[in-house]
C-alpha positions in Angstrom: -6.6 31.9 0.6 -4.0 29.1 0.9 -4.6 26.1 3.2 -2.9 25.6 6.5 -0.2 22.9 6.3 1.5 20.6 8.8 4.0 17.9 8.0 4.8 14.6 9.7 8.3 13.3 9.3 9.8 10.1 10.9 13.1 9.5 12.6 13.1 6.1 10.7 11.1 4.3 8.1 8.0 2.6 9.6 8.0 5.0 12.5 4.2 5.4 12.0 4.0 8.4 9.7 1.3 6.9 7.4 -0.9 5.8 10.2 -0.5 9.1 12.1 -1.4 11.2 9.1 -4.4 9.0 8.4 -5.6 9.4 12.0 -5.1 13.1 11.9 -7.0 13.4 8.7 -9.9 11.7 10.4 -9.6 13.8 13.5 -9.6 17.0 11.4 -12.4 15.8 9.2 -14.5 15.0 12.3 -14.1 18.6 13.4 -15.6 19.8 10.1 -12.3 20.8 8.5 -11.7 20.4 4.7 -8.5 18.4 5.0 -6.5 16.3 2.4 -3.3 14.3 2.6 -0.2 14.9 0.6 2.9 12.8 0.1 5.3 14.5 -2.3 7.2 11.2 -3.1 6.5 7.6 -2.2 8.2 4.3 -2.9 5.7 1.5 -2.7 4.3 -1.4 -4.6 0.8 -1.1 -3.2 -1.1 1.4 -5.2 -4.7 2.5 -6.1 -6.5 4.1 -9.0 -7.9 7.6 -8.4 -11.2 9.0 -9.6 -9.2 11.1 -12.1 -7.8 7.9 -13.7 -4.2 8.0 -12.2 -2.2 5.8 -9.9 -1.2 6.8 -6.3 0.2 4.9 -3.4 -2.4 2.8 -1.5 -1.4 4.5 1.8 -2.3 7.9 0.4 -5.6 6.5 -0.9 -6.2 5.3 2.7 -5.5 8.8 4.1 -7.9 10.3 1.6 -10.6 7.8 2.9 -9.7 9.0 6.4 -10.2 12.6 5.3 -13.5 11.7 3.7 -12.0 13.2 0.5 -11.9 11.9 -3.1 -8.4 10.6 -3.9 -6.6 12.4 -6.7 -3.2 12.2 -8.3 -2.2 15.5 -6.7 -2.2 13.8 -3.3 0.9 11.7 -4.3 2.5 13.4 -7.4 5.5 11.1 -7.5 5.3 7.4 -6.9 8.3 5.0 -7.4 7.4 1.3 -7.9 10.6 -0.8 -7.4 11.2 -3.4 -10.1 14.8 -4.3 -9.0 17.0 -3.5 -6.1 18.4 -0.5 -7.9 15.6 0.5 -10.3 12.0 1.6 -10.3 9.1 2.6 -12.5 8.6 6.3 -12.1 5.0 7.5 -11.9 4.3 11.3 -12.1 0.8 12.7 -11.7 -0.6 9.2 -11.9 1.1 8.2 -15.1 4.1 5.8 -15.6 6.9 7.7 -17.4 9.9 5.5 -17.4 12.0 2.9 -15.7 15.0 4.5 -14.0 17.9 3.4 -11.9 18.8 5.3 -8.7 21.2 7.6 -10.4 18.9 8.5 -13.3 16.1 9.2 -10.9 18.4 11.4 -8.8 19.1 13.5 -11.9 15.3 13.5 -12.7 14.4 15.0 -9.4 14.7 18.5 -10.8 11.8 17.7 -13.0 9.9 15.8 -10.3 10.2 18.8 -8.0 8.1 20.8 -10.4 5.4 18.2 -10.4 5.4 18.2 -6.5 5.1 22.0 -6.4 2.2 22.0 -8.9 0.3 19.5 -7.0 0.9 21.1 -3.6 -0.2 24.5 -4.8 -3.4 23.0 -6.3 -4.3 21.3 -3.1 -3.5 24.4 -1.0 -5.8 26.5 -3.3 -8.7 24.1 -3.0 -8.7 23.0 0.7 -8.5 24.3 4.2 -5.8 22.0 5.4 -3.1 19.9 3.8 -1.4 17.2 6.0 1.9 16.3 4.5 3.7 13.0 5.0 7.5 12.7 4.6 9.3 9.6 3.3 11.9 7.6 5.2 13.8 10.0 7.4 15.2 13.6 7.1 18.3 12.2 8.8 19.4 10.4 5.6 22.1 13.0 4.8 23.2 10.9 1.8 19.9 11.8 0.2 19.7 15.4 1.2 20.9 16.7 -2.2 17.8 17.3 -4.3 15.5 16.0 -1.5 11.9 16.5 -2.4 10.3 14.3 0.2 11.4 15.7 3.7 13.1 18.9 4.7 13.9 19.6 1.0 10.1 20.0 0.6 9.3 21.6 4.1 12.0 24.3 4.0 11.2 26.2 0.8 7.5 26.1 1.7 8.1 26.8 5.4 5.9 23.9 6.5 5.8 23.2 10.2 7.1 19.6 11.0 6.1 17.1 13.7 8.8 14.5 14.3 7.6 10.9 15.1 9.6 8.0 16.4 8.7 4.4 17.2 9.5 3.7 20.9 8.8 -0.1 20.4 12.2 -0.2 18.5 14.1 1.3 21.5 16.5 4.2 21.5 13.8 6.8 20.9 15.5 9.7 22.5 18.7 9.1 20.5 16.4 9.0 17.4 14.9 12.4 18.2 18.2 14.1 19.2 20.2 12.4 16.4 17.7 13.4 13.7 17.7 17.0 14.8 21.5 16.9 14.8 21.5 15.6 11.2 19.5 18.6 9.8 20.4 22.2 9.3 19.5 24.9 11.9 16.9 26.5 9.7 15.3 23.0 9.3 15.5 22.4 13.0 13.5 25.5 13.5 10.6 24.0 11.5 10.2 21.1 14.0 7.4 22.1 16.4 7.5 19.1 18.6 7.8 15.3 18.9 5.3 12.4 18.9 6.2 9.2 20.6 4.5 6.3 18.8 3.7 2.6 19.8 4.1 3.0 23.5 3.4 0.2 25.9 3.6 0.6 29.6 3.2 3.3 32.3 3.3 6.8 31.0 4.8 8.0 34.3 7.9 5.9 33.5 8.3 7.8 30.2 7.9 11.3 31.6 11.5 11.8 32.8 12.7 11.1 29.3 10.2 13.5 27.8 11.3 16.2 30.2 15.0 15.6 29.4 14.2 15.7 25.7 12.3 19.0 26.0 15.2 20.5 28.1 17.8 19.3 25.6 16.1 20.5 22.4 13.7 23.2 23.5 10.9 21.4 21.8 7.9 19.7 23.4 6.6 16.2 23.3 3.1 16.8 21.9 1.8 13.3 22.8 2.4 9.6 23.2 0.4 7.2 21.1 -0.2 3.8 22.5 0.5 0.6 20.7 -2.7 -0.2 18.8 -3.3 -3.9 18.0 -5.7 -5.1 15.4 -6.1 -2.1 13.2 -7.4 -3.1 9.7 -5.7 -0.4 7.6 -4.2 -0.7 4.1 -0.4 -1.1 4.3 2.0 1.2 2.5 4.3 -1.6 1.4 5.5 -4.0 4.1 3.7 -7.3 4.6 2.3 -8.2 8.0 3.9 -11.6 8.2 1.8 -12.7 11.2 -0.7 -15.4 10.3 -4.5 -14.8 10.6 -6.2 -16.1 13.7 -9.2 -18.2 12.6 -12.0 -19.3 14.9 -12.8 -22.8 15.8 -14.9 -24.8 13.3 -14.7 -25.2 9.5 -12.1 -23.0 7.9 -10.2 -22.6 4.7 -6.5 -22.8 4.5 -5.0 -20.3 2.0 -1.4 -19.9 0.9 0.1 -16.8 -0.9 3.8 -17.0 -2.1 5.5 -13.7 -1.2 7.1 -12.9 -4.5 10.3 -10.7 -4.4 8.3 -7.9 -6.3 4.9 -8.7 -4.9 2.5 -5.8 -5.6 -0.9 -4.9 -4.1 -0.8 -7.4 -1.3 -3.6 -5.4 0.2 -5.7 -7.7 -2.0 -5.5 -10.2 0.9 -6.6 -7.9 3.7 -10.1 -9.3 3.6 -8.8 -12.8 3.9 -6.6 -11.9 6.8 -9.6 -10.4 8.5 -11.9 -13.4 7.9 -12.4 -15.6 11.0 -12.8 -18.7 8.9 -9.7 -18.3 6.8 -6.2 -19.5 7.8 -4.0 -17.3 5.6 -0.3 -18.1 5.2 2.2 -15.9 3.5 5.0 -18.2 2.2 8.4 -16.6 2.1 11.8 -17.5 0.5 12.9 -21.0 1.4 9.5 -22.0 2.8 7.5 -24.8 1.2 3.9 -24.2 0.1 1.8 -25.9 2.8 -1.0 -28.3 2.1 -4.0 -26.0 1.7 -7.4 -25.5 0.0 -6.5 -22.4 -2.1 -3.2 -21.0 -3.5 -3.2 -17.4 -4.7 -0.6 -16.1 -7.1 -0.4 -12.3 -6.3 0.4 -9.3 -8.4 4.0 -8.6 -9.4 6.0 -5.6 -10.6 8.4 -7.9 -12.4 6.5 -10.9 -13.6 9.2 -12.8 -15.5 11.7 -12.5 -12.7 9.1 -13.4 -10.1 8.0 -16.4 -12.1 11.7 -17.5 -12.3 11.9 -17.2 -8.5 8.7 -19.2 -8.1 10.2 -22.0 -10.1 13.5 -21.8 -8.3 11.6 -22.3 -5.0 9.9 -25.4 -6.4 6.5 -23.8 -6.1 5.5 -24.7 -9.7 5.7 -28.4 -8.8 3.9 -27.8 -5.5 1.1 -26.0 -7.3 0.8 -28.9 -9.9 0.5 -31.4 -7.0 -2.1 -29.1 -5.4 -4.2 -29.1 -8.5 -3.9 -32.9 -8.9 -5.4 -33.3 -5.5 -8.3 -31.0 -6.3 -7.1 -27.8 -4.8 -8.2 -24.4 -6.1 -5.9 -21.8 -7.6 -6.4 -18.0 -8.2 -4.1 -15.7 -10.1 -4.4 -11.9 -9.7 -2.9 -9.6 -12.3 0.7 -10.7 -12.6 -0.5 -14.1 -11.2 -2.9 -14.3 -14.1 -0.1 -13.7 -16.5 2.1 -16.4 -14.9 -0.7 -19.0 -15.3 -0.6 -18.6 -19.1 1.5 -20.2 -21.8 4.0 -17.4 -22.3 5.1 -13.9 -21.3 6.4 -11.4 -23.8 8.2 -8.1 -23.1 9.2 -6.8 -26.5 9.8 -3.2 -25.2 12.0 -4.2 -22.3 9.6 -2.7 -19.8 10.5 -5.3 -17.1 13.8 -6.6 -18.5 12.8 -7.7 -22.0 12.5 -11.0 -23.8 10.0 -13.8 -23.6 9.5 -16.6 -21.1 7.3 -19.7 -20.8 4.4 -19.4 -18.3 3.2 -22.1 -16.0 0.9 -23.3 -18.8 -2.3 -23.9 -16.9 -4.4 -21.5 -18.9 -4.4 -21.2 -22.7 -3.4 -17.5 -22.9 -0.4 -15.4 -23.6 0.5 -11.9 -22.3 2.5 -9.1 -23.9 3.6 -6.0 -22.0 2.6 -2.8 -23.7 3.8 0.8 -23.1 0.4 2.1 -22.0 -0.6 1.1 -18.4 -4.2 0.1 -18.0 -5.7 2.1 -15.0 -9.4 1.9 -14.2 -11.8 1.4 -11.3 -14.2 -1.4 -12.1 -17.3 -3.2 -10.8 -19.2 -6.2 -12.1 -20.1 -9.7 -11.1 -18.3 -13.1 -10.7 -19.3 -15.7 -13.2 -19.0 -18.5 -10.6 -21.8 -17.0 -8.6 -23.6 -13.7 -9.3 -21.8 -11.7 -6.6 -20.8 -8.1 -6.9 -17.1 -7.3 -7.3 -15.6 -3.8 -6.9 -11.9 -3.3 -7.6 -9.4 -1.7 -9.9 -7.0 -2.6 -12.7 -3.3 -1.6 -12.8 -1.3 -3.5 -15.4 0.8 -3.1 -18.5 0.2 -6.6 -19.8 -2.5 -7.4 -22.4 -3.6 -11.0 -22.5 -5.0 -13.0 -25.4 -6.1 -16.6 -25.9 -9.0 -19.1 -25.8 -9.0 -19.2 -22.0 -10.4 -15.7 -21.9 -13.5 -17.0 -23.7 -14.6 -18.4 -20.3 -14.3 -15.2 -18.2 -14.1 -15.0 -14.4 -15.9 -11.6 -14.3 -18.5 -9.7 -16.3 -17.9 -6.0 -15.8 -20.5 -3.3 -15.8 -18.8 -1.4 -18.7 -19.6 -4.4 -21.0 -16.1 -6.0 -20.9 -15.3 -9.4 -19.5 -12.2 -10.1 -17.4 -10.0 -13.0 -16.7 -10.5 -16.7 -17.1 -12.1 -19.7 -15.3 -10.7 -23.1 -16.2 -13.0 -25.7 -17.7 -12.7 -27.9 -14.6 -13.5 -25.0 -12.4 -10.3 -25.3 -10.4 -8.4 -22.2 -11.6 -9.7 -18.6 -11.6 -7.6 -15.7 -13.0 -8.3 -12.0 -13.1 -6.7 -8.6 -13.6 -8.9 -7.0 -10.9 -7.3 -6.1 -7.7 -9.6 -5.9 -4.7 -11.2 -9.2 -5.7 -12.1 -10.1 -2.1 -13.0 -6.7 -0.8 -16.8 -6.7 -1.5 -18.5 -8.8 1.1 -20.6 -10.8 -1.4 -17.6 -11.5 -3.6 -15.6 -12.6 -0.6 -18.3 -15.1 0.5 -18.8 -16.4 -3.0 -15.1 -17.0 -3.6 -14.7 -18.8 -0.3 -17.6 -21.1 -1.2 -16.0 -21.7 -4.6 -12.8 -22.6 -2.8 -14.6 -25.2 -0.6 -15.8 -23.4 2.5 -19.3 -24.4 3.6 -21.3 -21.9 5.7 -19.5 -18.6 5.2 -19.6 -15.7 7.7 -20.0 -12.3 6.1 -17.0 -10.0 6.5 -17.1 -6.3 5.3 -13.6 -5.0 4.8 -14.7 -1.4 4.2 -16.6 -1.4 7.5 -13.6 -2.9 9.3 -11.4 -0.1 7.8 -13.9 2.6 8.8 -14.1 1.2 12.4 -10.3 1.2 12.5 -10.0 4.8 11.4 -12.5 5.9 14.0 -10.7 4.0 16.7 -7.4 5.5 15.6 -8.9 9.0 15.6 -10.3 8.4 19.1 -6.9 7.3 20.3 -5.1 10.4 18.8 -7.8 12.7 20.3 -7.0 11.2 23.7 -3.2 11.0 23.4 -2.1 14.1 21.4 -2.4 17.8 22.1 -4.7 18.4 19.0 -5.2 22.0 19.8 -1.4 22.6 19.8 -1.2 20.8 16.4 -4.0 23.0 15.0 -2.1 26.1 16.2 1.2 24.8 14.7 -0.2 24.7 11.2 0.5 27.7 9.0 
């Protein structure tokens, strides 16, 4: 028997689809339902490694955690990781296939559609419920041809749709009515109702608008979700530019350059959450501040991001930071930047070779096969447990790796620690996620008495709070009846 399905589509990007699906996954799971998330196509640079050894969007991984389900590649069969403004790495069923520009991928969608259908049917056969998340908006009529992410998916499968809009942006009723007007009548029929997201204020003041919307469209508003502050949930892609709010007392100042193709910035969620850390994301045109620790993050286009780093003058600022005794961490692409040279003989990220920053004696070559694995082990600076994952096409070699940063449980070593102890580099994402590793790294960077912060516990508490809010603000019974 096939699972029941329900799809959340947004009037705009960042309307709250990802968070809403995560919350509904937890609501359904708490009711004892066997529920899983599904996003046919996603475009994001934050990703995760599944138990079956593939790569999916980090947001879908979060939704699987909310559903209390093991993440699999079928939950996100097509992932696009942008490497330029017009091109992306195309990942299907967890494996990187090719670099494509927008036109080439548009042509490839006929093949991608087959992968989407295979994954959807497998999930429907194995579970009671599949909660589907759209991408962007169905109102993007320029993308309607060969659409596999919104109504192009919902219509052939006759999946009921909930339409969500962000009232905090304003113009919400125009968003709802305009979106309906941009889709075909048979697609409009799939829309079972509206959800108002991120509301602040008196609900009574909103009711006349909801009544007008229902009369105008013949479709009900199924709930109004309040603006929720302080949720600690993995982001799909956008960076929360707000700075952390440290408590009084000793604290560590940390700076992270926001590279044009920064990837897996969820690595820094534990630092954002830590009350003794003052985390600053440094954007274009901004100088690196005086700080205790600089972290070079992952990158989807390392040579180009390194050139950007130099153009910003960050290489000189980092050199000054090291002269004054500051600490430096490179993660994945950041590790590669710290070496002597970067080589791309296959043209995977543009081709050619480029000099690195030269602070570690290693070189990196991009290879065709992407390294994907979940790992655990211990730091070498302090025997603290690390749990994370590797996602990289670069293979590094050189004497610096003889002094590793991590010893992994599978017998391998990872990364490098400079002889003076100032620079730590690793391929492992999630470096700060485990509480003991976070505390150890903060001590290494110069913080004295470190408070313990458990990111997984904060995420779980946020999912429970989100589910409580949805239970109180949405007509859950109507949603359950809407699924087919």
